Biotite code that builds the C-alpha atoms (Angstrom):
import biotite.structure as struc

atoms = struc.array([
    struc.Atom([5.264, 89.036, 162.915], chain_id="A", res_id=1, res_name="UNK", atom_name="CA", element="C"),
    struc.Atom([3.685, 89.367, 159.490], chain_id="A", res_id=2, res_name="UNK", atom_name="CA", element="C"),
    struc.Atom([0.645, 87.547, 158.137], chain_id="A", res_id=3, res_name="UNK", atom_name="CA", element="C"),
    struc.Atom([3.005, 85.789, 155.724], chain_id="A", res_id=4, res_name="UNK", atom_name="CA", element="C"),
    struc.Atom([5.152, 84.465, 158.595], chain_id="A", res_id=5, res_name="UNK", atom_name="CA", element="C"),
    struc.Atom([2.075, 83.383, 160.531], chain_id="A", res_id=6, res_name="UNK", atom_name="CA", element="C"),
    struc.Atom([0.755, 81.592, 157.430], chain_id="A", res_id=7, res_name="UNK", atom_name="CA", element="C"),
    struc.Atom([3.966, 79.593, 157.134], chain_id="A", res_id=8, res_name="UNK", atom_name="CA", element="C"),
    struc.Atom([3.728, 78.523, 160.774], chain_id="A", res_id=9, res_name="UNK", atom_name="CA", element="C"),
    struc.Atom([0.069, 77.571, 160.363], chain_id="A", res_id=10, res_name="UNK", atom_name="CA", element="C"),
    struc.Atom([0.746, 75.633, 157.165], chain_id="A", res_id=11, res_name="UNK", atom_name="CA", element="C"),
    struc.Atom([3.332, 73.618, 159.096], chain_id="A", res_id=12, res_name="UNK", atom_name="CA", element="C"),
    struc.Atom([0.907, 73.214, 161.999], chain_id="A", res_id=13, res_name="UNK", atom_name="CA", element="C"),
    struc.Atom([-1.819, 71.771, 159.792], chain_id="A", res_id=14, res_name="UNK", atom_name="CA", element="C"),
    struc.Atom([0.633, 69.254, 158.326], chain_id="A", res_id=15, res_name="UNK", atom_name="CA", element="C"),
    struc.Atom([0.432, 67.518, 161.745], chain_id="A", res_id=16, res_name="UNK", atom_name="CA", element="C"),
    struc.Atom([-2.902, 68.686, 163.206], chain_id="A", res_id=17, res_name="UNK", atom_name="CA", element="C"),
    struc.Atom([-6.507, 68.834, 161.993], chain_id="A", res_id=18, res_name="UNK", atom_name="CA", element="C"),
    struc.Atom([-7.545, 71.755, 164.197], chain_id="A", res_id=19, res_name="UNK", atom_name="CA", element="C"),
    struc.Atom([-6.160, 74.986, 165.629], chain_id="A", res_id=20, res_name="UNK", atom_name="CA", element="C"),
    struc.Atom([-7.538, 76.829, 168.637], chain_id="A", res_id=21, res_name="UNK", atom_name="CA", element="C"),
    struc.Atom([-5.977, 80.173, 169.488], chain_id="A", res_id=22, res_name="UNK", atom_name="CA", element="C"),
    struc.Atom([-6.738, 79.657, 173.188], chain_id="A", res_id=23, res_name="UNK", atom_name="CA", element="C"),
    struc.Atom([-5.039, 76.258, 173.529], chain_id="A", res_id=24, res_name="UNK", atom_name="CA", element="C"),
    struc.Atom([-2.605, 75.897, 170.600], chain_id="A", res_id=25, res_name="UNK", atom_name="CA", element="C"),
    struc.Atom([-1.231, 79.405, 170.204], chain_id="A", res_id=26, res_name="UNK", atom_name="CA", element="C"),
    struc.Atom([1.631, 79.098, 172.699], chain_id="A", res_id=27, res_name="UNK", atom_name="CA", element="C"),
    struc.Atom([2.833, 75.883, 171.092], chain_id="A", res_id=28, res_name="UNK", atom_name="CA", element="C"),
    struc.Atom([2.878, 77.314, 167.583], chain_id="A", res_id=29, res_name="UNK", atom_name="CA", element="C"),
    struc.Atom([4.758, 80.520, 168.436], chain_id="A", res_id=30, res_name="UNK", atom_name="CA", element="C"),
    struc.Atom([7.608, 78.474, 169.952], chain_id="A", res_id=31, res_name="UNK", atom_name="CA", element="C"),
    struc.Atom([8.893, 80.779, 172.644], chain_id="A", res_id=32, res_name="UNK", atom_name="CA", element="C"),
    struc.Atom([8.158, 84.087, 170.947], chain_id="A", res_id=33, res_name="UNK", atom_name="CA", element="C"),
    struc.Atom([6.511, 86.641, 173.216], chain_id="A", res_id=34, res_name="UNK", atom_name="CA", element="C"),
    struc.Atom([2.726, 86.331, 173.123], chain_id="A", res_id=35, res_name="UNK", atom_name="CA", element="C"),
    struc.Atom([2.060, 89.856, 171.946], chain_id="A", res_id=36, res_name="UNK", atom_name="CA", element="C"),
    struc.Atom([-1.233, 91.241, 170.721], chain_id="A", res_id=37, res_name="UNK", atom_name="CA", element="C"),
    struc.Atom([0.084, 92.007, 167.218], chain_id="A", res_id=38, res_name="UNK", atom_name="CA", element="C"),
    struc.Atom([1.384, 88.421, 166.836], chain_id="A", res_id=39, res_name="UNK", atom_name="CA", element="C"),
    struc.Atom([-2.106, 87.104, 167.631], chain_id="A", res_id=40, res_name="UNK", atom_name="CA", element="C"),
    struc.Atom([-3.507, 89.538, 165.076], chain_id="A", res_id=41, res_name="UNK", atom_name="CA", element="C"),
    struc.Atom([-1.145, 88.172, 162.408], chain_id="A", res_id=42, res_name="UNK", atom_name="CA", element="C"),
    struc.Atom([-2.305, 84.625, 163.171], chain_id="A", res_id=43, res_name="UNK", atom_name="CA", element="C"),
    struc.Atom([-5.929, 85.687, 163.061], chain_id="A", res_id=44, res_name="UNK", atom_name="CA", element="C"),
    struc.Atom([-5.433, 87.282, 159.634], chain_id="A", res_id=45, res_name="UNK", atom_name="CA", element="C"),
    struc.Atom([-3.573, 84.217, 158.372], chain_id="A", res_id=46, res_name="UNK", atom_name="CA", element="C"),
    struc.Atom([-6.359, 81.921, 159.598], chain_id="A", res_id=47, res_name="UNK", atom_name="CA", element="C"),
    struc.Atom([-8.931, 84.047, 157.773], chain_id="A", res_id=48, res_name="UNK", atom_name="CA", element="C"),
    struc.Atom([-6.853, 83.859, 154.588], chain_id="A", res_id=49, res_name="UNK", atom_name="CA", element="C"),
    struc.Atom([-6.652, 80.058, 154.843], chain_id="A", res_id=50, res_name="UNK", atom_name="CA", element="C"),
    struc.Atom([-10.413, 80.017, 155.379], chain_id="A", res_id=51, res_name="UNK", atom_name="CA", element="C"),
    struc.Atom([-10.845, 82.165, 152.258], chain_id="A", res_id=52, res_name="UNK", atom_name="CA", element="C"),
    struc.Atom([-8.760, 79.650, 150.323], chain_id="A", res_id=53, res_name="UNK", atom_name="CA", element="C"),
    struc.Atom([-11.281, 76.982, 151.395], chain_id="A", res_id=54, res_name="UNK", atom_name="CA", element="C"),
    struc.Atom([-8.686, 75.099, 153.456], chain_id="A", res_id=55, res_name="UNK", atom_name="CA", element="C"),
    struc.Atom([-10.303, 75.759, 156.849], chain_id="A", res_id=56, res_name="UNK", atom_name="CA", element="C"),
    struc.Atom([-13.675, 76.230, 158.474], chain_id="A", res_id=57, res_name="UNK", atom_name="CA", element="C"),
    struc.Atom([-14.203, 78.161, 161.692], chain_id="A", res_id=58, res_name="UNK", atom_name="CA", element="C"),
    struc.Atom([-16.382, 76.952, 164.532], chain_id="A", res_id=59, res_name="UNK", atom_name="CA", element="C"),
    struc.Atom([-17.270, 78.845, 167.682], chain_id="A", res_id=60, res_name="UNK", atom_name="CA", element="C"),
    struc.Atom([-17.406, 76.476, 170.643], chain_id="A", res_id=61, res_name="UNK", atom_name="CA", element="C"),
    struc.Atom([-18.323, 78.064, 173.955], chain_id="A", res_id=62, res_name="UNK", atom_name="CA", element="C"),
    struc.Atom([-16.773, 81.350, 172.919], chain_id="A", res_id=63, res_name="UNK", atom_name="CA", element="C"),
    struc.Atom([-13.575, 79.789, 171.521], chain_id="A", res_id=64, res_name="UNK", atom_name="CA", element="C"),
    struc.Atom([-12.783, 79.866, 167.842], chain_id="A", res_id=65, res_name="UNK", atom_name="CA", element="C"),
    struc.Atom([-11.608, 76.504, 166.549], chain_id="A", res_id=66, res_name="UNK", atom_name="CA", element="C"),
    struc.Atom([-10.277, 76.310, 163.000], chain_id="A", res_id=67, res_name="UNK", atom_name="CA", element="C"),
    struc.Atom([-10.733, 72.917, 161.335], chain_id="A", res_id=68, res_name="UNK", atom_name="CA", element="C"),
    struc.Atom([-9.209, 71.554, 158.136], chain_id="A", res_id=69, res_name="UNK", atom_name="CA", element="C"),
    struc.Atom([-11.856, 70.961, 155.491], chain_id="A", res_id=70, res_name="UNK", atom_name="CA", element="C"),
    struc.Atom([-9.974, 67.962, 154.104], chain_id="A", res_id=71, res_name="UNK", atom_name="CA", element="C"),
    struc.Atom([-6.856, 65.940, 154.814], chain_id="A", res_id=72, res_name="UNK", atom_name="CA", element="C"),
    struc.Atom([-3.797, 68.160, 154.535], chain_id="A", res_id=73, res_name="UNK", atom_name="CA", element="C"),
    struc.Atom([-2.054, 65.629, 152.283], chain_id="A", res_id=74, res_name="UNK", atom_name="CA", element="C"),
    struc.Atom([-4.767, 66.114, 149.647], chain_id="A", res_id=75, res_name="UNK", atom_name="CA", element="C"),
    struc.Atom([-4.245, 69.876, 149.403], chain_id="A", res_id=76, res_name="UNK", atom_name="CA", element="C"),
    struc.Atom([-2.693, 70.689, 146.040], chain_id="A", res_id=77, res_name="UNK", atom_name="CA", element="C"),
    struc.Atom([-1.472, 73.789, 144.261], chain_id="A", res_id=78, res_name="UNK", atom_name="CA", element="C"),
    struc.Atom([-0.919, 74.540, 140.627], chain_id="A", res_id=79, res_name="UNK", atom_name="CA", element="C"),
    struc.Atom([2.347, 76.201, 139.716], chain_id="A", res_id=80, res_name="UNK", atom_name="CA", element="C"),
    struc.Atom([3.346, 77.693, 136.388], chain_id="A", res_id=81, res_name="UNK", atom_name="CA", element="C"),
    struc.Atom([7.041, 77.636, 135.592], chain_id="A", res_id=82, res_name="UNK", atom_name="CA", element="C"),
    struc.Atom([8.928, 79.448, 132.851], chain_id="A", res_id=83, res_name="UNK", atom_name="CA", element="C"),
    struc.Atom([11.040, 77.481, 130.382], chain_id="A", res_id=84, res_name="UNK", atom_name="CA", element="C"),
    struc.Atom([14.166, 78.994, 131.932], chain_id="A", res_id=85, res_name="UNK", atom_name="CA", element="C"),
    struc.Atom([13.191, 77.794, 135.407], chain_id="A", res_id=86, res_name="UNK", atom_name="CA", element="C"),
    struc.Atom([12.367, 74.312, 134.096], chain_id="A", res_id=87, res_name="UNK", atom_name="CA", element="C"),
    struc.Atom([15.740, 74.142, 132.373], chain_id="A", res_id=88, res_name="UNK", atom_name="CA", element="C"),
    struc.Atom([17.514, 75.170, 135.579], chain_id="A", res_id=89, res_name="UNK", atom_name="CA", element="C"),
    struc.Atom([15.620, 72.550, 137.600], chain_id="A", res_id=90, res_name="UNK", atom_name="CA", element="C"),
    struc.Atom([16.503, 69.820, 135.110], chain_id="A", res_id=91, res_name="UNK", atom_name="CA", element="C"),
    struc.Atom([20.169, 70.881, 134.962], chain_id="A", res_id=92, res_name="UNK", atom_name="CA", element="C"),
    struc.Atom([20.504, 70.723, 138.754], chain_id="A", res_id=93, res_name="UNK", atom_name="CA", element="C"),
    struc.Atom([18.802, 67.331, 139.014], chain_id="A", res_id=94, res_name="UNK", atom_name="CA", element="C"),
    struc.Atom([20.604, 65.849, 136.016], chain_id="A", res_id=95, res_name="UNK", atom_name="CA", element="C"),
    struc.Atom([24.018, 67.074, 137.181], chain_id="A", res_id=96, res_name="UNK", atom_name="CA", element="C"),
    struc.Atom([23.373, 65.567, 140.607], chain_id="A", res_id=97, res_name="UNK", atom_name="CA", element="C"),
    struc.Atom([22.358, 62.287, 138.926], chain_id="A", res_id=98, res_name="UNK", atom_name="CA", element="C"),
    struc.Atom([25.653, 62.329, 136.998], chain_id="A", res_id=99, res_name="UNK", atom_name="CA", element="C"),
    struc.Atom([27.641, 62.978, 140.188], chain_id="A", res_id=100, res_name="UNK", atom_name="CA", element="C"),
    struc.Atom([26.001, 60.091, 142.070], chain_id="A", res_id=101, res_name="UNK", atom_name="CA", element="C"),
    struc.Atom([26.021, 57.901, 138.944], chain_id="A", res_id=102, res_name="UNK", atom_name="CA", element="C"),
    struc.Atom([22.278, 57.213, 139.078], chain_id="A", res_id=103, res_name="UNK", atom_name="CA", element="C"),
    struc.Atom([20.585, 57.997, 135.778], chain_id="A", res_id=104, res_name="UNK", atom_name="CA", element="C"),
    struc.Atom([17.065, 56.759, 136.614], chain_id="A", res_id=105, res_name="UNK", atom_name="CA", element="C"),
    struc.Atom([15.976, 60.066, 138.191], chain_id="A", res_id=106, res_name="UNK", atom_name="CA", element="C"),
    struc.Atom([17.003, 62.271, 135.256], chain_id="A", res_id=107, res_name="UNK", atom_name="CA", element="C"),
    struc.Atom([14.624, 65.127, 134.538], chain_id="A", res_id=108, res_name="UNK", atom_name="CA", element="C"),
    struc.Atom([13.103, 66.320, 131.252], chain_id="A", res_id=109, res_name="UNK", atom_name="CA", element="C"),
    struc.Atom([12.790, 70.143, 131.268], chain_id="A", res_id=110, res_name="UNK", atom_name="CA", element="C"),
    struc.Atom([9.702, 69.961, 129.055], chain_id="A", res_id=111, res_name="UNK", atom_name="CA", element="C"),
    struc.Atom([7.814, 67.771, 131.534], chain_id="A", res_id=112, res_name="UNK", atom_name="CA", element="C"),
    struc.Atom([8.578, 68.963, 135.067], chain_id="A", res_id=113, res_name="UNK", atom_name="CA", element="C"),
    struc.Atom([6.507, 66.988, 137.564], chain_id="A", res_id=114, res_name="UNK", atom_name="CA", element="C"),
    struc.Atom([6.021, 66.803, 141.316], chain_id="A", res_id=115, res_name="UNK", atom_name="CA", element="C"),
    struc.Atom([8.606, 64.000, 141.368], chain_id="A", res_id=116, res_name="UNK", atom_name="CA", element="C"),
    struc.Atom([11.162, 66.419, 139.906], chain_id="A", res_id=117, res_name="UNK", atom_name="CA", element="C"),
    struc.Atom([10.375, 69.065, 142.522], chain_id="A", res_id=118, res_name="UNK", atom_name="CA", element="C"),
    struc.Atom([10.766, 66.416, 145.256], chain_id="A", res_id=119, res_name="UNK", atom_name="CA", element="C"),
    struc.Atom([14.104, 65.415, 143.725], chain_id="A", res_id=120, res_name="UNK", atom_name="CA", element="C"),
    struc.Atom([15.173, 69.058, 143.688], chain_id="A", res_id=121, res_name="UNK", atom_name="CA", element="C"),
    struc.Atom([14.248, 69.305, 147.374], chain_id="A", res_id=122, res_name="UNK", atom_name="CA", element="C"),
    struc.Atom([16.292, 66.150, 148.012], chain_id="A", res_id=123, res_name="UNK", atom_name="CA", element="C"),
    struc.Atom([19.321, 67.730, 146.309], chain_id="A", res_id=124, res_name="UNK", atom_name="CA", element="C"),
    struc.Atom([18.897, 70.903, 148.397], chain_id="A", res_id=125, res_name="UNK", atom_name="CA", element="C"),
    struc.Atom([18.553, 68.900, 151.609], chain_id="A", res_id=126, res_name="UNK", atom_name="CA", element="C"),
    struc.Atom([21.603, 66.824, 150.707], chain_id="A", res_id=127, res_name="UNK", atom_name="CA", element="C"),
    struc.Atom([23.753, 69.937, 150.358], chain_id="A", res_id=128, res_name="UNK", atom_name="CA", element="C"),
    struc.Atom([22.277, 71.614, 153.428], chain_id="A", res_id=129, res_name="UNK", atom_name="CA", element="C"),
    struc.Atom([23.220, 68.518, 155.453], chain_id="A", res_id=130, res_name="UNK", atom_name="CA", element="C"),
    struc.Atom([26.733, 68.596, 153.956], chain_id="A", res_id=131, res_name="UNK", atom_name="CA", element="C"),
    struc.Atom([27.121, 72.235, 155.011], chain_id="A", res_id=132, res_name="UNK", atom_name="CA", element="C"),
    struc.Atom([26.515, 71.264, 158.644], chain_id="A", res_id=133, res_name="UNK", atom_name="CA", element="C"),
    struc.Atom([29.328, 68.654, 158.529], chain_id="A", res_id=134, res_name="UNK", atom_name="CA", element="C"),
])
């Protein structure tokens, strides 16, 4: 497992939990993968990276490291820069979907991409992923 893969699992973990303890939570987060030394190392590196990003603090309690969110996960934000070409593509996908479902209120302006537009794009992706399973 890579640090990147461990980071994704931890990011998902902290969406539902405020703390992570390697001793008690590790087996739940790896979901059936073998508990190998190098997998633990990847998680340890990922936890340190999240700490460096000021998302977590580490506490040593009776010899156990417990990683604690510094703030509510829902308040964690990121800034993203998008090229004009990417913004145009996002708006074309959303606007075409709006045309197909005959709902114009969610149309997207490529010069003002917002979080709402990204959520709508995720909705479109989820819609088609669900259709693929049918």
